[in-house]
N, C-alpha and C positions, 0 to 999 in steps of 0.2 A: 151483123155485129153492130152494137150501138156505139156511136161516137161519144167520146168523153168530152167534158168541158174544155174549152180552148186553153184555159190557163193551167190545167192540171198536168202533172207528170204521169206518163204511162207507167203502170206497174207491170213489169214483165217477169214471169217465172219461166226458167228454162231447165230442162233435165240435165244436160251435160255441160261441162265447162266450155266446150267448143262452141255450142250454140249460144251460151250466155255471153261469151266474149264477143262473138259476132253481133249479137243483139246490142251490146253496149257500144260497139263501133258504129252501127247503123243508127242507133237512137241518140247517141251523144248525150247532151244535157237534157234531152226531152224525155229520158227514160230512167227508171231505176230497175236494175236487173238483179234477180236472185237465181243462183244456180243450185239445184238440188244435190248434185253429185260433185264432190271435190276431187282433188288429186288422189290418184291411186284407187279410186272407186270403180268397180266393175259394173257397167250399166246393164249387162246381160242378166245379172243376178239381183239388181237393186229392186227393193220394194218401197213404196211410198210410206213415210211415217205420218203420224198424226199432224206434226208440224208442217210437213209437206202439203198435206191435204188442205189445211187451213190456208196456207199461202196461196195455193192454186185456186181455191174457191174465191179468194179475194182479189185475184189478179185481173188486169184488163185483158191480157193476152197470155196464154200458156203455149210455150214452144217445146216441141219434142222432136226427136229424130225420126222415129217411125221405122218402117221396114223391119219390124220385129227386133230392133236393138234393145229397147226397153221391154223385154219379153214378159216380165212379171207385172207390168203396168198396163198392158194392152186393154184389158177389160175396164180398168179404172178410167182410162182416157176416153173410151167409148161412152161411158156414163157421164163423165165430166163435160164432154162436148155438147151435151144437151142443155147445159146451164151456163157454161163459160166458153169464150172464144178459144179454141184449141187449134193449133196449126202444126202439122207434121212438115218439117223442112226438107227431109231427104226425098220425100215423094214428089218434090218439085223437079227432081232430076229426070230428064226424058227417059222413057223406058228403054230406048235403044242404047243408052249409056250405062244402064244398070247391069251388074254381073250376077248371074245365077250361081247356085252352089248346091252340091249334093246334100249338104246338111239340111237345107231348107227346100223341101219339095214345093214347087209353085211359089217360092218366095225368092227375094233378091238379097244379096249381101248388103248389110246396112252401113258399112264403113265408108261411106262416100266422101267423108272429109279428108281421106288420105290422098285425094287428088284435088289440089286447090282449083284446078280448072272446072271441076264439077261442083265444088263448094260455092261457086258463084251463083248457082241455082238456089242454094240455101239462103244466100244473102238476099236474093230477089224475093223469096218466100217470106223472109223476116220483114223486109221493107214493106211488102204488100199488106202483111198482117197489121203492121203498125199504122200504115196509112188508112186502113179500114177503121181502125180504132180512133185515129186522130187525123181526119182528112185535111184539117186546116194546116197541118204540119207537113204536107206532102212534099213541098219543095225542098225543105231542109232534109227530110228523110231520104229523098231521092239523091240529093247532092252527096250526103254522107255515104250512101250505098255505092254510088258511082266511084267515089274516091277510094273506098275500101276494095272494090272490085279491081281497080287499077293496081292497088298494092298486091292483090292476089295474083294478078298477071305477072308482075315483077317477081314474085315468089316462085311461081311455076317455072319461069324462065331460068332463074337461078338454080332451082332443083334439077332441071333437065341438063343444063350446062355442066353442073358438078357431077351428076350421076353418069353422064356420057363419058366422063374421063376414066371410069372404071373399065378395065379390060373386059370385053364381051363375055369371055368364058367365066369371069368371076361374078357376073351379075345374077347371083343366086342368093335369095334372102330367106333365111330360115329363122322363124320366130316361134314364140310359145303358142300363139293361136292365130287363126287365119284372119288377121285384121288388115292385111296389106295387099289384097287382091287389086284394088283400084290403083294403088301405088304401082304395082307390077304392070298393070295395063298401060298406065300413063308413061312409065319410064323404061319399059322393056326389060323387066326382071322376071325370072322364074321365082315364084313365091311359094314357100311351103310352110304351113303352120303345123306344129306338132299336134295341137288340138284342132277342132273344127272352128267354124265361125263363132259359135257360142262357147264361152269359157265353161259352160255347164257340162260340156262333153269331156270325157277323160281319155288320155292317150294310153293305150295298152302296151304291154311288153312287145307284142309283134310290131306295132307302129314304131316304137323306139328302135327296135332291131333293124327294121327296114331303112329308117333314116340314117342310122349309124353306117350301114353298108353303103348307102348312097354317098355319104360324106367322105368315107374312106376311099371309095372307088374314084370319085371325082376330085379328090384332093381339096375339098372345101376347107378353108382355114378359119372361118369365123361364123358364129351364130349370135343371135341377139336376144337379150331379155327384154321384158316389157314392164313399164312402171306399175301397171294395174293388174298384172298377172303373176302368179307364183313362178319362180324360176326353177322349180323342182324338175320339170321335164327337160329343161335346157341342161341342167346339171347331169341328168341321166345320159343325155347325148354325149357330153364331154367325157364322162366316165366310160361309156361304151366305146368311144373312139380311142381313148387311151388304152383300153384293153386290147385293141388291135394295133397299137403302136403309132397311132395318129394323134398329132398335137392339134387339138381344136380349142380355139380361144373364144371368149366372149368379146364380140366386137363393140359392145356398148349397150346402154339401156335406151330403148326407144319408147316414145309416147304413142300409145295405140288408142285405147278407149278413154283416156283422160290426159289432161295437160299437166304441166309442171306446177310448182308451188305458186300461189297467188302473190302478186307483187314482183315476180320475176319475168324476164322476157320469155322464158320457156313456159310460163303460165299464161301465155296468149296463144291464140290459134296460129298466128304467123310464126311466133317463136317455136312452137311445137314442131311445125313442118320444117322450118329452117334447121332445127336441131336434128331431126330425123335424117334429112337429106345430107347434112354435113357429116353426121356420125357414120352413116352407111358408106358414103363416098370414101372417107378416110380409112375406114376399117377394111374395105375391100380393094384397096390398091389404087384408088382414084386420088384426085387432088382438089381439095376445097379449103377455103380459108378456115383456120381453126375457130375463129369467132363468128363464122357464118356470114350470111348475106349482109346484114347491117352492122356487123362488128359487135353485136350485143349478146352473143351466146356466152354463158358462164365459162370461165377458163376450165378446160378439161371436161366440158359437158359431153 
């Protein structure tokens, strides 16, 4: 990678909001960051636009998740990498920490950001990509990354403490698609997605029926919708449970493949995870502060 001029600002393009927010925290005043995908956008189905292509070809560094999250852009990134510095951040996670899945033969679940302890590896990948582009800024970039990693350590501790307050038998997380496997691994949850890892898969009638039977048999009281995925399958679960005389509620909306609105606390990576941990804890019978780790969550979020 060719280093840029010492006085220049690094032009960073990132696919997802989680990567863009992390890049902004690591780069600080040294970078300008553009996210291709905003709130509510599904990265599994996203295809690059002409505007995206122009932005990426002009970037000093392009950051993407990898592990087949941006499934429709795989070939594009392979080609772009011949001309522009492109870095996959999720592939920096050690292989022994990655989770396989039946949906992806010989591939890993890409949703590594769901565990802030693993997201530290993405922070390191972003830091290293920026240092390679601007080696004269290495000290500042390293200091920023270290400070952010310390913040993620605090976030992970809060999430664990809050989620451990949920009764063990209630630690069952049912969501629209399988985005929470790393969350489950980190915090001791049984995780079930109605759809598979990719939102491109469809949940059939048999799948809905199986889950309804499980919910009723185990007296599960809450399921969760996702901000970037249709709630149609969740509504089908609620209706199916009601037909069997079981009251199933929506425990809240979780951020899975995208963050909240720009300019809000939930529109940051830390706020996203804080919201999820707090919402899940309080919906499943645990005890967490209504406004979360930093007291910054939106009221009723």
